[in-house]
Backbone as a chain_set.jsonl record, in Angstrom:
{"seq": "XXXXXXXXXXXXXXXXXXXXXXXXXXXXXXXXXXXXXXXXXXXXXXXXXXXXXXXXXXXXXXXXXXXXXXXXXXXXXXXXXXXXXXXXXXXXXXXXXXXXXXXXXXXXXXXXXXXXXXXXXXXXXXXXXXXXXXXXXXXXXXXXXXXXXXXXXXXXXXXXXXXXXXXXXXXXXXXXXXXXXXXXXXXXXXXXXXXXXXXXXXXXXXXXXXXXXXXXXXXXX", "coords": {"N": [[65.932, 185.647, 134.672], [66.181, 184.264, 136.981], [64.789, 181.925, 136.371], [66.404, 180.817, 134.462], [68.695, 179.742, 135.592], [68.076, 177.262, 136.96], [67.383, 175.769, 134.653], [69.752, 175.754, 133.197], [71.289, 174.299, 134.934], [70.031, 171.818, 134.764], [70.576, 171.166, 132.11], [73.345, 170.951, 132.215], [73.594, 168.784, 133.951], [72.362, 166.802, 132.406], [74.076, 166.655, 130.184], [76.404, 165.87, 131.468], [75.579, 163.383, 132.358], [75.184, 162.037, 129.923], [77.805, 162.018, 129.046], [78.978, 160.364, 130.929], [77.596, 158.031, 130.384], [78.409, 157.242, 127.855], [80.845, 155.537, 127.68], [79.776, 153.226, 128.888], [77.75, 152.607, 127.089], [79.238, 152.024, 124.814], [80.588, 149.762, 125.753], [78.406, 148.091, 126.063], [77.624, 147.753, 123.4], [79.86, 146.344, 122.445], [79.603, 144.032, 123.979], [77.184, 143.035, 122.998], [77.958, 142.49, 120.349], [79.893, 140.511, 120.804], [78.262, 138.576, 121.91], [76.61, 137.981, 119.728], [78.514, 136.891, 117.968], [79.285, 134.666, 119.467], [76.877, 133.256, 119.498], [76.649, 132.631, 116.771], [78.896, 130.968, 116.476], [78.142, 128.911, 118.22], [75.865, 128.006, 116.904], [77.015, 127.072, 114.525], [78.657, 125.026, 115.549], [76.672, 123.39, 116.59], [75.404, 122.624, 114.263], [77.436, 121.097, 113.092], [77.594, 119.067, 114.995], [75.075, 117.926, 114.691], [75.348, 116.905, 112.133], [77.181, 114.933, 112.522], [76.463, 112.116, 112.878], [75.762, 111.499, 110.193], [78.213, 111.931, 108.909], [79.718, 109.954, 110.148], [78.391, 107.696, 109.198], [78.937, 107.994, 106.483], [81.727, 107.723, 106.542], [81.876, 105.057, 107.35], [80.746, 103.832, 105.109], [82.652, 104.483, 103.154], [84.829, 103.086, 104.182], [83.865, 100.486, 103.882], [83.652, 100.337, 101.105], [86.356, 100.554, 100.467], [87.292, 98.179, 101.6], [85.925, 96.337, 100.002], [87.094, 96.889, 97.545], [89.733, 96.121, 98.062], [89.304, 93.413, 98.388], [88.496, 92.703, 95.839], [90.613, 93.579, 94.232], [93.412, 92.869, 95.407], [96.354, 93.915, 97.29], [98.427, 92.182, 97.103], [99.482, 89.18, 95.419], [98.429, 86.793, 96.494], [98.206, 83.944, 96.059], [97.695, 81.603, 97.466], [95.184, 82.032, 98.618], [93.617, 82.181, 96.296], [93.897, 79.58, 95.246], [92.718, 78.18, 97.332], [90.064, 79.101, 97.162], [89.389, 78.095, 94.623], [89.55, 75.37, 95.152], [87.508, 75.029, 97.064], [85.246, 75.776, 95.563], [85.329, 73.812, 93.57], [84.996, 71.474, 95.075], [82.416, 71.885, 96.111], [80.933, 71.646, 93.817], [81.393, 69.125, 92.939], [83.545, 68.667, 91.225], [86.601, 67.603, 89.904], [89.807, 68.747, 90.411], [92.553, 68.577, 88.385], [95.141, 69.64, 87.801], [97.029, 72.658, 88.401], [98.608, 75.309, 86.967], [100.796, 77.997, 87.277], [101.487, 81.15, 85.794], [103.096, 84.175, 85.439], [102.046, 87.048, 83.745], [102.269, 89.862, 81.495], [100.481, 92.838, 82.201], [97.983, 94.802, 80.589], [97.237, 97.109, 81.854], [98.656, 99.763, 83.573], [100.286, 99.451, 86.721], [98.868, 97.258, 87.555], [99.095, 93.882, 88.265], [99.121, 90.802, 86.548], [98.217, 87.392, 86.651], [98.346, 84.234, 85.265], [96.458, 81.281, 85.449], [96.53, 78.03, 84.609], [94.139, 75.754, 84.553], [93.218, 72.468, 84.957], [90.541, 70.237, 84.875], [87.977, 67.845, 85.748], [84.707, 66.51, 85.315], [81.109, 66.087, 85.501], [78.898, 67.329, 82.907], [76.789, 69.165, 83.836], [77.809, 69.78, 86.424], [80.297, 70.884, 85.805], [79.453, 73.147, 84.421], [78.198, 74.567, 86.485], [80.399, 75.007, 88.086], [81.883, 76.733, 86.446], [80.137, 78.904, 86.443], [80.353, 79.669, 89.115], [82.986, 80.533, 89.129], [82.832, 82.938, 87.751], [81.444, 84.498, 89.48], [82.895, 85.197, 91.65], [84.342, 87.187, 94.303], [86.941, 88.137, 94.009], [88.87, 89.658, 91.447], [88.683, 88.052, 88.489], [89.172, 86.514, 85.443], [88.285, 84.608, 82.516], [90.278, 83.617, 80.018], [90.494, 81.715, 78.0], [89.299, 78.451, 77.004], [89.03, 74.884, 76.867], [87.307, 71.932, 76.03], [86.77, 68.494, 76.364], [85.176, 65.424, 75.603], [84.643, 62.885, 78.013], [84.666, 59.776, 79.827], [81.691, 59.6, 81.411], [81.533, 62.363, 81.714], [83.135, 65.57, 81.372], [86.356, 66.677, 80.337], [88.09, 69.489, 81.168], [89.989, 72.345, 80.238], [91.098, 75.237, 81.417], [92.018, 78.641, 81.106], [92.688, 80.864, 83.379], [92.762, 84.233, 84.544], [93.994, 86.174, 87.059], [94.128, 89.149, 89.071], [96.1, 91.739, 90.643], [97.186, 94.486, 92.699], [100.056, 96.045, 91.549], [102.566, 96.676, 93.383], [105.375, 98.829, 93.668], [108.7, 97.592, 94.043], [111.124, 97.958, 96.692], [113.988, 99.96, 96.049], [117.101, 98.431, 95.27], [120.055, 98.437, 97.273], [122.955, 100.216, 96.244], [125.89, 98.55, 95.075], [129.39, 98.257, 95.456], [132.219, 97.797, 93.271], [134.374, 94.952, 93.606], [137.544, 95.195, 95.274], [140.566, 94.837, 93.535], [143.114, 92.299, 94.118], [146.264, 93.079, 95.662], [149.377, 92.635, 94.199], [152.161, 90.802, 95.5], [155.687, 90.394, 96.255], [156.496, 88.163, 97.604], [156.074, 84.73, 97.252], [153.129, 82.772, 97.491], [151.874, 79.806, 98.903], [149.253, 78.887, 98.786], [146.552, 80.345, 97.194], [144.514, 83.024, 98.469], [141.199, 82.257, 99.48], [137.826, 83.16, 99.219], [134.926, 82.796, 100.978], [132.644, 84.228, 101.132], [129.767, 85.534, 99.583], [129.485, 87.864, 97.067], [127.435, 90.778, 97.081], [127.026, 91.754, 94.585], [127.248, 89.678, 92.898], [126.318, 87.526, 90.21], [123.054, 86.257, 90.099], [120.209, 84.031, 89.991], [118.233, 84.408, 87.058], [115.586, 86.469, 87.223], [114.021, 87.905, 85.604], [112.221, 86.919, 83.723], [109.258, 85.214, 84.387], [108.947, 81.944, 85.755], [106.951, 79.236, 84.962], [104.997, 77.504, 87.368], [103.903, 74.418, 88.537], [101.148, 73.289, 90.305], [100.058, 70.513, 91.802], [96.778, 69.232, 92.276], [94.722, 67.776, 94.703], [92.017, 67.433, 94.857], [88.831, 66.109, 95.135]], "CA": [[67.265, 185.126, 135.014], [66.034, 183.27, 138.037], [64.352, 180.653, 135.777], [67.448, 180.29, 133.582], [69.701, 179.014, 136.366], [67.727, 175.826, 137.077], [67.424, 175.134, 133.339], [71.152, 175.532, 132.869], [71.769, 173.198, 135.774], [69.501, 170.574, 134.197], [71.324, 170.874, 130.889], [74.67, 170.487, 132.603], [73.459, 167.43, 134.491], [72.068, 165.881, 131.303], [75.307, 166.48, 129.423], [77.326, 165.061, 132.271], [75.065, 162.004, 132.345], [75.502, 161.439, 128.623], [79.243, 161.792, 128.99], [79.276, 159.181, 131.729], [76.948, 156.846, 129.804], [79.015, 156.861, 126.582], [81.661, 154.316, 127.785], [78.923, 152.077, 129.154], [77.048, 152.278, 125.848], [80.216, 151.358, 123.954], [80.798, 148.417, 126.297], [77.201, 147.326, 125.763], [77.704, 147.372, 121.992], [80.861, 145.275, 122.332], [79.036, 142.819, 124.562], [76.199, 142.51, 122.058], [78.681, 141.909, 119.216], [80.488, 139.254, 121.267], [77.174, 137.608, 122.072], [76.198, 137.554, 118.389], [79.553, 136.0, 117.448], [79.2, 133.409, 120.211], [75.69, 132.54, 119.024], [76.974, 132.074, 115.461], [79.793, 129.831, 116.698], [77.35, 127.842, 118.816], [75.003, 127.452, 115.858], [77.855, 126.295, 113.623], [79.038, 123.797, 116.241], [75.493, 122.543, 116.688], [75.197, 122.04, 112.931], [78.43, 120.037, 112.926], [77.206, 117.952, 115.859], [73.915, 117.27, 114.079], [75.781, 116.175, 110.937], [78.172, 113.92, 112.883], [76.03, 110.754, 112.497], [75.857, 111.333, 108.743], [79.626, 111.795, 108.564], [80.142, 108.627, 110.59], [77.842, 106.734, 108.241], [79.697, 108.138, 105.241], [83.044, 107.121, 106.773], [81.701, 103.602, 107.34], [80.533, 103.42, 103.721], [83.939, 104.555, 102.463], [85.649, 101.966, 104.654], [83.355, 99.264, 103.268], [84.062, 100.364, 99.696], [87.788, 100.249, 100.414], [87.449, 96.744, 101.859], [85.466, 95.611, 98.811], [88.113, 97.053, 96.512], [90.877, 95.277, 98.419], [88.938, 92.018, 98.134], [88.455, 92.501, 94.39], [91.95, 93.804, 93.685], [94.278, 92.952, 96.585], [97.684, 94.499, 97.109], [99.36, 91.083, 96.889], [98.926, 88.144, 94.55], [97.587, 85.934, 97.316], [97.924, 82.72, 95.314], [97.126, 80.594, 98.365], [93.753, 82.285, 98.723], [92.98, 81.824, 95.02], [93.842, 78.116, 95.189], [91.723, 77.72, 98.306], [88.74, 79.366, 96.6], [89.154, 77.129, 93.546], [89.312, 74.053, 95.753], [86.183, 75.029, 97.688], [84.237, 75.767, 94.506], [85.337, 72.511, 92.905], [84.402, 70.488, 95.974], [80.974, 72.105, 96.219], [80.289, 71.261, 92.552], [81.815, 67.752, 92.626], [84.477, 68.731, 90.099], [87.945, 67.206, 90.315], [90.905, 69.544, 89.863], [93.679, 67.718, 88.027], [96.4, 70.373, 87.958], [96.974, 74.117, 88.305], [99.925, 75.855, 86.622], [100.813, 79.456, 87.391], [102.417, 81.89, 84.947], [102.908, 85.622, 85.489], [102.009, 87.655, 82.414], [102.227, 91.321, 81.515], [99.128, 93.38, 82.228], [97.871, 96.011, 79.772], [96.923, 98.249, 82.711], [99.789, 100.091, 84.452], [100.032, 99.313, 88.146], [98.106, 96.04, 87.816], [99.809, 92.643, 87.951], [98.244, 89.728, 86.078], [98.748, 86.04, 86.82], [97.55, 83.239, 84.555], [96.36, 79.961, 86.056], [96.03, 76.988, 83.716], [93.424, 74.826, 85.43], [92.664, 71.269, 84.322], [89.566, 69.626, 85.771], [87.071, 66.869, 85.147], [83.425, 66.404, 86.002], [79.965, 65.991, 84.603], [78.609, 68.59, 82.219], [76.104, 70.133, 84.713], [78.686, 70.234, 87.501], [81.298, 71.774, 85.213], [78.784, 74.41, 84.128], [78.025, 75.28, 87.761], [81.738, 75.435, 88.499], [82.209, 77.921, 85.648], [79.315, 80.008, 86.942], [80.947, 80.116, 90.377], [84.217, 81.268, 88.824], [82.509, 84.286, 87.293], [80.737, 85.227, 90.536], [83.785, 85.39, 92.788], [84.653, 88.577, 94.657], [88.256, 88.441, 93.453], [88.894, 89.923, 90.008], [89.103, 86.818, 87.833], [88.609, 86.386, 84.102], [88.617, 83.397, 81.761], [90.758, 84.043, 78.704], [90.242, 80.661, 77.017], [88.901, 77.177, 77.588], [88.888, 73.755, 75.951], [86.543, 70.861, 76.659], [86.755, 67.227, 75.627], [84.299, 64.429, 76.213], [85.302, 61.811, 78.75], [83.715, 58.811, 80.377], [80.877, 60.139, 82.49], [81.558, 63.812, 81.858], [83.993, 66.395, 80.529], [87.672, 67.15, 80.756], [88.178, 70.901, 80.802], [91.269, 73.035, 80.409], [90.759, 76.653, 81.484], [93.089, 79.61, 81.347], [92.147, 81.924, 84.217], [93.665, 85.355, 84.804], [93.671, 86.914, 88.268], [94.818, 90.439, 89.068], [96.449, 92.33, 91.93], [97.904, 95.749, 92.583], [101.487, 95.826, 91.358], [103.286, 97.659, 94.178], [106.798, 98.862, 93.304], [109.637, 97.049, 95.011], [112.106, 98.9, 97.214], [115.21, 99.912, 95.241], [118.228, 97.722, 95.883], [121.175, 99.291, 97.65], [124.057, 100.091, 95.278], [127.048, 97.807, 95.565], [130.628, 98.704, 94.83], [133.022, 96.747, 92.638], [135.388, 94.424, 94.539], [138.896, 95.731, 95.115], [141.469, 93.777, 93.047], [144.201, 91.996, 95.069], [147.542, 93.757, 95.438], [150.429, 91.607, 94.058], [153.317, 90.879, 96.411], [156.87, 89.69, 95.761], [156.651, 86.861, 98.276], [155.117, 83.748, 96.717], [152.245, 82.116, 98.458], [151.618, 78.412, 98.527], [147.825, 78.714, 98.498], [145.908, 81.655, 97.029], [143.401, 83.236, 99.42], [139.865, 81.941, 98.994], [136.771, 83.88, 99.928], [133.676, 82.038, 100.999], [131.501, 85.147, 101.154], [129.182, 85.824, 98.276], [129.366, 89.302, 96.846], [126.065, 91.188, 96.752], [126.941, 92.088, 93.167], [127.424, 88.484, 92.082], [125.146, 87.199, 89.402], [122.161, 85.261, 90.672], [119.262, 83.498, 89.014], [117.533, 85.407, 86.255], [114.185, 86.578, 87.61], [113.336, 88.845, 84.716], [111.094, 86.232, 83.105], [108.722, 84.274, 85.365], [108.967, 80.53, 85.415], [105.683, 78.633, 85.378], [105.075, 76.488, 88.401], [102.731, 73.551, 88.503], [100.687, 72.881, 91.616], [99.08, 69.426, 91.675], [95.624, 69.337, 93.152], [94.2, 66.491, 95.142], [90.63, 67.674, 95.232], [87.912, 65.167, 94.5]], "C": [[67.17, 184.06, 136.102], [65.621, 181.917, 137.476], [65.443, 180.018, 134.917], [68.46, 179.448, 134.351], [69.323, 177.542, 136.548], [67.796, 175.093, 135.742], [68.855, 174.826, 132.926], [71.721, 174.378, 133.676], [71.289, 171.856, 135.238], [70.26, 170.17, 132.943], [72.72, 170.35, 131.207], [74.622, 169.057, 133.147], [73.196, 166.404, 133.386], [73.319, 165.619, 130.468], [76.31, 165.624, 130.167], [76.891, 163.591, 132.306], [75.365, 161.305, 131.023], [76.987, 161.126, 128.501], [79.635, 160.549, 129.778], [78.713, 157.9, 131.095], [77.617, 156.378, 128.509], [79.917, 155.618, 126.709], [80.817, 153.064, 128.036], [78.169, 151.648, 127.893], [77.983, 151.555, 124.875], [80.486, 149.929, 124.434], [79.601, 147.522, 126.007], [77.185, 146.876, 124.3], [78.713, 146.244, 121.777], [80.323, 143.954, 122.876], [78.004, 142.195, 123.625], [76.876, 141.865, 120.839], [79.319, 140.574, 119.598], [79.426, 138.176, 121.429], [76.711, 137.081, 120.713], [77.219, 136.59, 117.785], [79.514, 134.644, 118.151], [77.995, 132.584, 119.764], [75.934, 131.921, 117.649], [77.891, 130.85, 115.593], [79.04, 128.638, 117.265], [76.447, 127.186, 117.774], [75.808, 126.597, 114.878], [78.283, 124.97, 114.265], [77.859, 122.837, 116.351], [75.185, 121.872, 115.353], [76.177, 120.902, 112.683], [78.089, 118.821, 113.783], [76.034, 117.191, 115.258], [74.307, 116.441, 112.857], [76.784, 115.068, 111.25], [77.703, 112.497, 112.57], [76.105, 110.504, 110.994], [77.306, 111.156, 108.305], [80.161, 110.427, 108.994], [79.625, 107.547, 109.644], [78.596, 106.783, 106.92], [81.083, 107.515, 105.39], [82.95, 105.595, 106.769], [81.488, 103.082, 105.919], [81.837, 103.442, 102.929], [84.854, 103.408, 102.891], [85.187, 100.649, 104.03], [83.728, 99.194, 101.793], [85.54, 100.024, 99.55], [88.036, 98.765, 100.658], [87.009, 95.916, 100.656], [86.49, 95.704, 97.683], [89.33, 96.189, 96.798], [90.569, 93.799, 98.185], [88.928, 91.721, 96.64], [89.848, 92.593, 93.777], [92.919, 93.957, 94.852], [95.635, 93.546, 96.246], [98.753, 93.432, 96.899], [98.676, 90.022, 96.032], [98.01, 87.202, 95.312], [97.207, 84.637, 96.63], [97.292, 81.653, 96.204], [95.621, 80.778, 98.511], [93.008, 81.908, 97.456], [92.84, 80.31, 94.904], [92.81, 77.56, 96.165], [90.306, 77.935, 97.776], [88.409, 78.385, 95.477], [88.835, 75.745, 94.11], [87.911, 73.972, 96.354], [85.086, 74.98, 96.628], [84.17, 74.415, 93.808], [84.693, 71.445, 93.78], [82.889, 70.637, 96.04], [80.236, 71.676, 94.961], [80.695, 69.859, 92.096], [82.636, 67.709, 91.334], [85.868, 68.412, 90.632], [88.98, 68.077, 89.617], [92.1, 68.629, 89.617], [95.017, 68.41, 88.263], [96.131, 71.862, 87.809], [98.393, 74.611, 88.057], [99.845, 77.371, 86.596], [101.851, 80.048, 86.46], [102.103, 83.374, 85.06], [102.984, 86.188, 84.079], [101.959, 89.165, 82.573], [100.781, 91.786, 81.442], [99.062, 94.626, 81.364], [97.599, 97.264, 80.586], [98.109, 98.551, 83.609], [99.385, 99.982, 85.916], [99.244, 98.081, 88.525], [98.931, 94.836, 87.372], [98.804, 91.565, 87.58], [98.954, 88.392, 86.218], [97.8, 85.068, 86.141], [97.615, 81.904, 85.291], [95.754, 79.008, 85.036], [95.452, 75.863, 84.57], [92.859, 73.683, 84.598], [91.745, 70.582, 85.323], [88.722, 68.631, 84.999], [85.809, 66.79, 85.981], [82.308, 66.264, 84.994], [79.683, 67.35, 83.976], [77.872, 69.569, 83.129], [77.014, 70.661, 85.821], [79.767, 71.176, 86.981], [80.691, 73.127, 84.896], [78.579, 75.223, 85.405], [79.371, 75.785, 88.281], [82.17, 76.684, 87.737], [81.4, 79.122, 86.103], [79.877, 80.552, 88.248], [82.218, 80.922, 90.135], [83.921, 82.713, 88.452], [81.759, 85.103, 88.344], [81.606, 85.448, 91.771], [84.017, 86.873, 93.047], [85.975, 89.014, 94.05], [88.146, 88.663, 91.947], [89.502, 88.729, 89.288], [88.401, 86.726, 86.49], [89.057, 85.067, 83.48], [89.016, 83.807, 80.354], [90.507, 82.998, 77.63], [89.858, 79.389, 77.75], [88.749, 76.12, 76.513], [88.224, 72.613, 76.701], [86.567, 69.634, 75.749], [85.877, 66.239, 76.377], [85.119, 63.334, 76.866], [84.228, 60.883, 79.294], [82.98, 59.429, 81.56], [80.928, 61.64, 82.634], [82.476, 64.49, 80.877], [85.353, 66.556, 81.173], [87.814, 68.582, 80.26], [89.57, 71.433, 81.085], [90.993, 74.526, 80.296], [92.012, 77.48, 81.711], [92.453, 80.794, 82.071], [93.206, 82.995, 84.44], [93.159, 86.075, 86.043], [94.578, 88.134, 88.363], [95.078, 90.896, 90.5], [97.157, 93.646, 91.669], [99.398, 95.476, 92.534], [102.247, 96.915, 92.094], [104.757, 97.644, 93.804], [107.662, 98.302, 94.42], [110.597, 98.125, 95.491], [113.379, 98.814, 96.386], [116.338, 99.23, 95.992], [119.354, 98.693, 96.192], [122.313, 99.118, 96.656], [125.233, 99.35, 95.893], [128.274, 98.243, 94.779], [131.371, 97.519, 94.236], [134.07, 96.245, 93.617], [136.764, 94.981, 94.219], [139.837, 94.627, 94.647], [142.588, 93.534, 94.039], [145.484, 92.696, 94.66], [148.632, 92.7, 95.334], [151.577, 91.858, 95.03], [154.458, 90.065, 95.824], [156.997, 88.301, 96.372], [155.632, 85.891, 97.721], [154.296, 83.128, 97.831], [151.939, 80.727, 97.957], [150.174, 78.196, 98.115], [147.196, 80.077, 98.322], [144.741, 81.794, 97.987], [142.074, 82.957, 98.74], [138.856, 82.686, 99.853], [135.498, 83.071, 99.83], [132.464, 82.929, 100.988], [131.038, 85.412, 99.741], [128.978, 87.321, 98.127], [127.932, 89.668, 96.533], [125.914, 91.535, 95.297], [127.061, 90.865, 92.291], [126.142, 88.14, 91.368], [124.357, 86.098, 90.061], [121.247, 84.739, 89.603], [118.516, 84.612, 88.318], [116.059, 85.382, 86.609], [113.414, 87.511, 86.704], [112.146, 88.219, 84.047], [110.569, 85.195, 84.066], [108.747, 82.858, 84.839], [107.673, 79.895, 85.865], [105.908, 77.55, 86.402], [103.789, 75.704, 88.402], [102.408, 73.097, 89.911], [99.7, 71.751, 91.455], [97.962, 69.6, 92.673], [95.112, 67.952, 93.47], [92.767, 66.623, 95.593], [89.756, 66.703, 94.48], [86.487, 65.617, 94.765]], "O": [[67.946, 183.106, 136.146], [66.023, 180.878, 137.999], [65.411, 178.813, 134.669], [69.028, 178.516, 133.783], [70.153, 176.662, 136.318], [68.213, 173.936, 135.688], [69.135, 173.763, 132.372], [72.523, 173.586, 133.18], [72.031, 170.873, 135.251], [70.552, 168.994, 132.73], [73.215, 169.428, 130.558], [75.486, 168.233, 132.848], [73.725, 165.293, 133.414], [73.585, 164.478, 130.088], [76.978, 164.768, 129.586], [77.72, 162.681, 132.287], [75.748, 160.135, 130.999], [77.377, 160.108, 127.93], [80.503, 159.78, 129.362], [79.284, 156.821, 131.251], [77.417, 155.234, 128.099], [79.767, 154.701, 125.901], [81.087, 151.994, 127.49], [77.974, 150.455, 127.662], [77.584, 150.606, 124.201], [80.6, 149.005, 123.629], [79.762, 146.331, 125.736], [76.782, 145.754, 123.997], [78.455, 145.305, 121.023], [80.56, 142.892, 122.301], [77.953, 140.975, 123.474], [76.429, 140.825, 120.354], [79.292, 139.622, 118.819], [79.661, 137.008, 121.121], [76.45, 135.888, 120.559], [76.846, 135.593, 117.166], [79.688, 133.603, 117.518], [78.079, 131.36, 119.663], [75.478, 130.808, 117.384], [77.697, 129.837, 114.92], [79.261, 127.499, 116.854], [76.283, 125.966, 117.761], [75.353, 125.537, 114.45], [78.274, 123.925, 113.614], [78.021, 121.624, 116.222], [74.765, 120.716, 115.304], [75.806, 119.865, 112.133], [78.272, 117.681, 113.354], [75.996, 115.961, 115.303], [73.694, 115.413, 112.571], [77.198, 114.34, 110.348], [78.492, 111.72, 112.032], [76.472, 109.409, 110.569], [77.601, 110.335, 107.437], [80.961, 109.818, 108.285], [80.341, 106.597, 109.328], [78.863, 105.748, 106.309], [81.566, 106.853, 104.471], [83.835, 104.917, 106.248], [81.991, 102.015, 105.564], [82.103, 102.541, 102.133], [85.564, 102.83, 102.069], [86.008, 99.798, 103.688], [84.077, 98.129, 101.285], [85.934, 99.301, 98.634], [88.885, 98.159, 100.005], [87.641, 94.913, 100.325], [86.727, 94.736, 96.961], [89.897, 95.59, 95.885], [91.457, 93.024, 97.829], [89.303, 90.628, 96.216], [90.217, 91.792, 92.918], [93.219, 95.084, 95.248], [96.013, 93.663, 95.081], [99.884, 93.764, 96.548], [97.45, 89.977, 95.937], [96.934, 86.852, 94.828], [96.035, 84.26, 96.611], [96.448, 80.883, 95.746], [94.87, 79.803, 98.525], [91.898, 81.379, 97.519], [91.787, 79.811, 94.509], [92.115, 76.59, 95.863], [89.446, 77.065, 97.918], [87.282, 77.898, 95.387], [87.959, 75.043, 93.605], [87.209, 72.976, 96.178], [84.114, 74.238, 96.767], [83.085, 73.927, 93.492], [83.932, 70.61, 93.291], [82.161, 69.645, 96.028], [79.044, 71.373, 95.017], [80.371, 69.455, 90.979], [82.448, 66.843, 90.48], [86.261, 68.9, 91.692], [89.026, 68.141, 88.388], [92.597, 67.985, 90.54], [95.923, 67.828, 88.86], [95.154, 72.278, 87.186], [99.287, 74.351, 88.863], [98.952, 77.954, 85.981], [102.959, 79.525, 86.339], [100.972, 83.791, 84.809], [103.883, 85.844, 83.312], [101.647, 89.68, 83.647], [99.963, 91.213, 80.722], [99.987, 95.438, 81.392], [97.716, 98.373, 80.065], [98.539, 97.669, 84.352], [98.282, 100.371, 86.299], [98.971, 97.87, 89.706], [99.407, 94.783, 86.238], [97.761, 91.43, 88.219], [100.147, 88.278, 85.937], [96.598, 85.072, 86.406], [98.686, 81.457, 85.702], [94.597, 79.163, 84.645], [96.185, 75.12, 85.223], [92.11, 73.909, 83.648], [92.118, 70.368, 86.476], [88.749, 68.582, 83.769], [85.837, 66.979, 87.197], [82.532, 66.316, 83.784], [80.161, 68.381, 84.447], [78.283, 70.727, 83.203], [76.994, 71.854, 86.124], [80.112, 72.155, 87.643], [81.343, 74.154, 85.081], [78.769, 76.44, 85.4], [79.453, 76.873, 88.85], [82.759, 77.594, 88.32], [81.917, 80.239, 86.145], [79.878, 81.764, 88.466], [82.495, 81.882, 90.853], [84.683, 83.614, 88.804], [81.471, 86.279, 88.121], [81.102, 85.844, 92.822], [83.907, 87.703, 92.145], [86.105, 90.16, 93.62], [87.422, 87.946, 91.257], [90.684, 88.427, 89.452], [87.179, 86.847, 86.411], [90.073, 84.492, 83.869], [88.185, 84.289, 79.584], [90.324, 83.349, 76.465], [90.062, 79.264, 78.958], [88.38, 76.426, 75.379], [88.537, 72.356, 77.863], [86.407, 69.735, 74.532], [85.838, 66.218, 77.607], [86.15, 62.911, 76.344], [83.035, 61.178, 79.224], [83.586, 59.741, 82.585], [80.398, 62.161, 83.616], [82.602, 64.08, 79.723], [85.483, 66.569, 82.397], [87.673, 68.85, 79.067], [90.234, 71.025, 82.038], [90.69, 75.026, 79.212], [92.936, 77.069, 82.412], [91.772, 81.619, 81.462], [94.399, 82.698, 84.515], [92.018, 86.536, 86.072], [95.672, 88.146, 87.798], [94.383, 90.502, 91.436], [97.66, 93.895, 90.574], [99.936, 94.759, 93.378], [102.546, 97.96, 91.517], [105.34, 96.572, 93.636], [107.384, 98.515, 95.6], [110.854, 99.095, 94.777], [113.817, 97.714, 96.049], [116.51, 99.426, 97.195], [119.577, 99.656, 95.458], [122.613, 97.993, 96.258], [125.531, 99.502, 97.077], [128.195, 98.555, 93.591], [131.173, 96.377, 94.651], [134.608, 97.037, 94.39], [137.109, 95.209, 93.059], [139.91, 93.579, 95.288], [142.989, 94.461, 94.742], [145.759, 92.885, 93.475], [148.817, 91.929, 96.275], [151.909, 93.003, 95.333], [154.245, 89.168, 95.009], [157.532, 87.382, 95.751], [154.439, 86.192, 97.716], [154.75, 82.994, 98.967], [151.768, 80.495, 96.761], [149.893, 77.418, 97.204], [147.294, 80.907, 99.226], [144.056, 80.817, 98.29], [141.842, 83.352, 97.597], [139.025, 82.817, 101.065], [135.052, 82.709, 98.741], [131.345, 82.435, 100.847], [131.846, 85.501, 98.816], [128.362, 87.96, 98.979], [127.264, 88.947, 95.792], [124.791, 91.61, 94.799], [126.988, 90.975, 91.068], [125.04, 88.417, 91.841], [124.926, 85.112, 90.529], [121.481, 84.977, 88.418], [118.205, 85.639, 88.922], [115.361, 84.405, 86.336], [112.275, 87.87, 87.003], [111.146, 88.898, 83.813], [111.341, 84.36, 84.535], [108.589, 82.61, 83.644], [107.318, 79.999, 87.039], [106.867, 76.782, 86.327], [102.704, 76.273, 88.28], [103.27, 72.586, 90.627], [98.58, 71.995, 91.005], [98.182, 70.065, 93.792], [95.076, 67.071, 92.611], [92.347, 66.013, 96.576], [89.945, 66.507, 93.28], [85.541, 64.967, 94.32]]}, "num_chains": 1, "name": "protein.A"}
C-alpha cells in the first residue's frame, strides 16, 4: 500500500498534465493548418507574380492584333486616308491620277460597309504594274473588282474599280417627332396669315437612302 500511493500520485499528475496540454495541442494543430493555408496562398501568389511578364506580353500582343485589325478594317470609312495613300503610291510610282469617283455599295457581309472607288490613272506599263502591286500590299482592306487598260502615248490609261471596307457601326436612333398641331380657326379675319420660319424636324429632307457618287479630281503627277 505504501508503494501504491506514489504511483497513484504519478498517474494523477500525468492525467492532469494531459488535460492541461489538450488545449495547447489543439491550438498547435490550428496554427499548423493556418500556416499550411498561408504557404499555399503564398505559393499561388508567387506563381501569379512569376506569370505576370507572360501576361503582360500576351496583353501587348492582343493590343497589337487589335491595332492591326483596326488598320485593316477601321471603324470609319476614312476616305481622306484612302485618298492620301493612293496619292502617295501614285507619286512613288510616277503614275498620274486623273480622277477618283466614290460610290457606296452594299456589302455581302453583315456589319461591313463597302465603298467603291473608280480610279482613272495614266503612266508607263512598268510603273502602272508597280502601282497595282502596291495597291494589293496595303494594310487597309482593299480589293480590285475590275480594271480596263488602253494604250496611250508613252504608256497606259487605266480605269480601276477599287473596293475598300470599314466596320458599319449602327447610327443612333432618331428622336421621335410629333405631328404639328393644326391651327384653330377664329371668327376674326386676319389680314396676313401667320408664317413660321422654323423648320419642323419631321419635314422632308434630301433622300439619303441611295448614295450619290461624288467625283474627286486628283492633281497628282
